[in-house]
C-alpha positions as CSV (number, residue, x, y, z in Angstrom):
1,X,19.4,21.1,-40.3
2,X,18.9,22.3,-36.8
3,X,22.3,24.0,-36.8
4,X,21.5,25.7,-40.1
5,X,18.2,27.0,-38.6
6,X,20.0,28.3,-35.5
7,X,22.5,30.2,-37.6
8,X,19.8,31.7,-39.7
9,X,17.8,32.7,-36.7
10,X,20.9,34.4,-35.1
11,X,22.1,36.0,-38.2
12,X,20.0,39.2,-37.9
13,X,21.1,39.6,-34.3
14,X,24.8,39.3,-35.3
15,X,24.3,41.7,-38.1
16,X,22.6,44.2,-35.8
17,X,25.4,43.8,-33.3
18,X,28.0,44.5,-36.0
19,X,26.0,47.5,-37.2
20,X,25.8,48.9,-33.6
21,X,29.6,48.5,-33.1
22,X,30.2,50.3,-36.4
23,X,27.9,53.1,-35.5
24,X,29.6,53.5,-32.1
25,X,33.0,53.4,-33.7
26,X,32.2,56.1,-36.3
27,X,30.5,58.3,-33.6
28,X,33.5,58.0,-31.3
29,X,35.9,58.9,-34.1
30,X,33.7,61.9,-35.0
31,X,33.3,63.0,-31.4
32,X,37.1,62.9,-30.7
33,X,38.0,64.7,-33.9
34,X,40.3,61.9,-35.0
35,X,41.8,62.9,-38.4
36,X,44.3,60.4,-40.0
37,X,44.9,62.9,-42.8
38,X,46.0,65.6,-40.3
39,X,48.4,63.1,-38.8
40,X,49.9,62.3,-42.1
41,X,50.3,66.0,-43.0
42,X,52.4,66.3,-39.8
43,X,54.5,63.3,-40.7
44,X,57.7,65.5,-41.1
45,X,57.3,66.8,-37.6
46,X,56.8,63.3,-36.3
47,X,60.0,62.2,-38.1
48,X,61.9,65.0,-36.4
49,X,60.7,63.9,-33.0
50,X,61.5,60.2,-33.7
51,X,64.9,61.1,-34.9
52,X,65.7,63.0,-31.7
53,X,64.2,60.2,-29.6
54,X,66.5,57.7,-31.4
55,X,69.5,59.8,-30.5
56,X,69.6,59.8,-26.7
57,X,71.7,62.2,-24.8
58,X,73.5,59.7,-22.5
59,X,75.4,62.5,-20.8
60,X,72.0,63.5,-19.2
61,X,71.7,60.2,-17.4
62,X,73.4,61.2,-14.1
63,X,71.0,64.1,-13.8
64,X,68.1,61.6,-14.1
65,X,69.1,59.1,-11.5
66,X,68.2,61.1,-8.3
67,X,64.7,61.8,-9.6
68,X,64.4,58.2,-10.7
69,X,65.4,57.0,-7.3
70,X,62.8,59.3,-5.7
71,X,60.2,57.8,-8.0
72,X,61.0,54.2,-6.8
73,X,61.0,55.4,-3.2
74,X,57.6,57.0,-3.7
75,X,56.2,53.8,-5.2
76,X,57.6,51.6,-2.4
77,X,56.3,53.9,0.4
78,X,52.9,54.4,-1.2
79,X,52.5,50.7,-1.8
80,X,53.5,49.8,1.8
81,X,51.1,52.4,3.3
82,X,48.2,51.5,1.0
83,X,48.5,47.8,1.7
84,X,48.9,48.2,5.4
85,X,45.7,50.3,5.5
86,X,43.9,47.9,3.1
87,X,44.2,44.7,5.1
88,X,42.1,45.6,8.1
89,X,39.5,47.5,6.0
90,X,39.2,44.5,3.6
91,X,38.5,42.2,6.6
92,X,35.9,44.6,7.8
93,X,34.3,44.9,4.3
94,X,33.5,41.2,4.1
95,X,30.7,39.4,5.9
96,X,33.0,36.5,6.6
97,X,34.6,38.5,9.3
98,X,32.3,41.4,10.2
99,X,29.2,39.1,9.9
100,X,26.7,41.9,9.0
101,X,25.6,43.7,5.9
102,X,25.1,46.8,8.0
103,X,28.9,47.2,8.0
104,X,29.9,45.7,4.7
105,X,27.4,47.4,2.4
106,X,28.2,51.0,3.2
107,X,31.9,50.3,3.6
108,X,32.0,48.8,0.1
109,X,30.1,51.7,-1.3
110,X,32.7,54.1,0.1
111,X,35.6,51.9,-1.2
112,X,34.1,51.9,-4.6
113,X,34.1,55.7,-4.6
114,X,37.7,55.8,-3.5
115,X,38.7,53.2,-6.1
116,X,37.1,55.2,-9.0
117,X,39.3,58.3,-8.4
118,X,42.3,58.2,-10.8
119,X,45.8,58.5,-9.3
120,X,46.4,61.8,-11.3
121,X,43.2,63.3,-9.8
122,X,44.3,62.2,-6.3
123,X,47.7,63.8,-6.9
124,X,46.0,67.1,-7.9
125,X,43.8,67.0,-4.8
126,X,46.7,66.4,-2.5
127,X,48.8,69.1,-4.2
128,X,46.1,71.5,-3.4
129,X,46.0,70.3,0.2
130,X,49.6,69.8,1.2
131,X,51.6,71.4,-1.7
132,X,54.0,69.9,-4.2
133,X,56.7,67.4,-3.7
134,X,57.4,63.6,-3.3
135,X,55.3,63.4,-0.1
136,X,52.2,64.4,-2.1
137,X,52.9,61.7,-4.6
138,X,53.4,59.1,-1.9
139,X,50.0,60.0,-0.3
140,X,48.3,59.8,-3.7
141,X,49.8,56.4,-4.5
142,X,48.9,55.2,-1.0
143,X,45.2,56.1,-1.4
144,X,45.2,54.6,-4.9
145,X,46.8,51.4,-3.6
146,X,44.4,51.3,-0.7
147,X,41.3,51.4,-3.0
148,X,42.7,48.8,-5.4
149,X,44.1,46.3,-2.9
150,X,41.1,46.5,-0.6
151,X,38.7,45.5,-3.3
152,X,40.8,42.6,-4.5
153,X,41.4,41.4,-1.0
154,X,37.8,41.4,0.2
155,X,36.8,39.6,-3.0
156,X,39.4,37.0,-2.3
157,X,38.1,36.6,1.3
158,X,34.6,36.1,0.1
159,X,35.8,32.9,-1.8
160,X,37.8,31.2,1.0
161,X,37.0,27.8,2.4
162,X,34.6,28.3,5.3
163,X,35.3,24.9,7.1
164,X,38.4,26.2,9.0
165,X,36.2,29.1,10.2
166,X,33.4,26.8,11.3
167,X,36.0,24.8,13.3
168,X,37.3,28.0,15.0
169,X,33.7,29.1,15.8
170,X,33.1,25.8,17.4
171,X,36.0,26.4,19.8
172,X,34.5,29.8,20.8
173,X,36.9,32.0,18.7
174,X,35.9,35.6,18.3
175,X,36.0,37.8,15.1
176,X,39.6,38.8,15.6
177,X,40.7,35.2,16.0
178,X,38.7,34.2,12.9
179,X,40.5,36.9,10.9
180,X,44.0,36.1,12.1
181,X,43.8,32.3,12.3
182,X,41.1,31.4,9.8
183,X,41.1,34.0,7.0
184,X,44.6,35.5,6.9
185,X,46.4,32.1,6.2
186,X,44.1,31.4,3.3
187,X,44.5,34.9,1.6
188,X,48.2,35.5,2.4
189,X,49.3,34.3,-1.1
190,X,46.8,36.5,-2.7
191,X,47.8,39.5,-0.5
192,X,51.4,39.1,-1.5
193,X,50.5,38.9,-5.2
194,X,48.2,42.0,-4.9
195,X,50.9,44.0,-3.1
196,X,53.6,43.2,-5.8
197,X,51.1,44.0,-8.5
198,X,50.3,47.4,-6.8
199,X,54.1,48.1,-6.6
200,X,54.5,47.5,-10.4
201,X,51.5,49.8,-11.1
202,X,52.7,52.5,-8.8
203,X,56.2,52.6,-10.3
204,X,54.6,53.4,-13.7
205,X,52.1,55.8,-12.1
206,X,54.6,57.7,-10.1
207,X,56.6,58.3,-13.2
208,X,53.9,60.7,-14.5
209,X,52.6,62.1,-11.2
210,X,55.2,64.8,-11.5
211,X,53.0,66.5,-14.1
212,X,50.7,67.4,-11.2
213,X,53.6,68.5,-9.0
214,X,53.8,65.3,-7.1
215,X,57.6,64.8,-7.3
216,X,59.6,62.1,-8.9
217,X,60.9,61.6,-12.4
218,X,57.7,63.2,-13.8
219,X,58.9,66.6,-12.8
220,X,62.1,66.1,-14.8
221,X,60.1,64.6,-17.7
222,X,57.7,67.6,-17.8
223,X,60.5,70.2,-17.9
224,X,62.4,68.3,-20.6
225,X,59.3,67.9,-22.7
226,X,58.6,71.6,-22.3
227,X,62.1,72.4,-23.7
228,X,61.5,69.9,-26.6
229,X,64.7,68.1,-25.6
230,X,63.5,64.8,-27.0
231,X,67.0,63.4,-26.9
232,X,66.8,63.7,-23.1
233,X,63.2,62.5,-23.0
234,X,64.5,59.3,-24.6
235,X,67.0,58.9,-21.7
236,X,64.2,59.3,-19.2
237,X,61.9,56.9,-21.0
238,X,64.7,54.2,-21.2
239,X,65.6,54.7,-17.5
240,X,61.9,54.2,-16.5
241,X,61.7,51.2,-18.7
242,X,64.8,49.6,-17.1
243,X,63.4,50.2,-13.6
244,X,60.0,48.8,-14.4
245,X,61.6,45.8,-16.0
246,X,63.8,45.1,-13.0
247,X,60.9,45.5,-10.6
248,X,58.8,43.1,-12.8
249,X,61.6,40.5,-12.6
250,X,62.0,40.9,-8.9
251,X,58.3,40.6,-8.4
252,X,58.1,37.5,-10.5
253,X,60.9,35.9,-8.5
254,X,59.3,36.8,-5.2
255,X,56.0,35.4,-6.3
256,X,57.5,32.1,-7.4
257,X,59.4,31.8,-4.1
258,X,56.6,32.8,-1.7
259,X,53.6,31.4,-3.6
């Protein structure tokens, strides 16, 4: 009886929630101008594009490989730079190491601002500052990685076991000793995992940064799309897919071995 009463009491709330979701969905569809009918009317054009995508021009593959290699290099360099910068800042952004909110609060606020900037916008900013090219893409990926890994790492530090730190404090250890001998050994597995995850994300991101002039396979993809050579677009997409798959497999193997 009590269960029935509870269901009856909550039924209006559930119905109101469903109605609110339906209203939000309808308003979103209306605001974005989504029109399934228009999509169906252009079904013949979609069929043409799909037909070309399913007929890759494999002779174009050798032309893709140098740009693809540059994309991977950008991702590796950007990840390495971002992680290297993230580690000391993450340590400073947690009260476990810095010991005062006067440091951690404003630092975390700045990091939140950095983290909210999309990688494409970062690429556009750095293109305006230093010009086009792979170096620009590498800097954009480094800043993006820095913001992401710093947040993940300082949150991991906040949850570590404090007993080893108390033991170090009892021996007279300073802040740097706490960070190196008390904090780093506990968060090292998480740091490795975050770095590998950032590398996977950056490989995907660097593939499209070329649309902002930031080098890599994105430049080739942009020009090929502009020429409507969808048979060559298919080769680029498959090449990116293979690279991402290989990096995912390598990352998984490294995680299993190190963690």
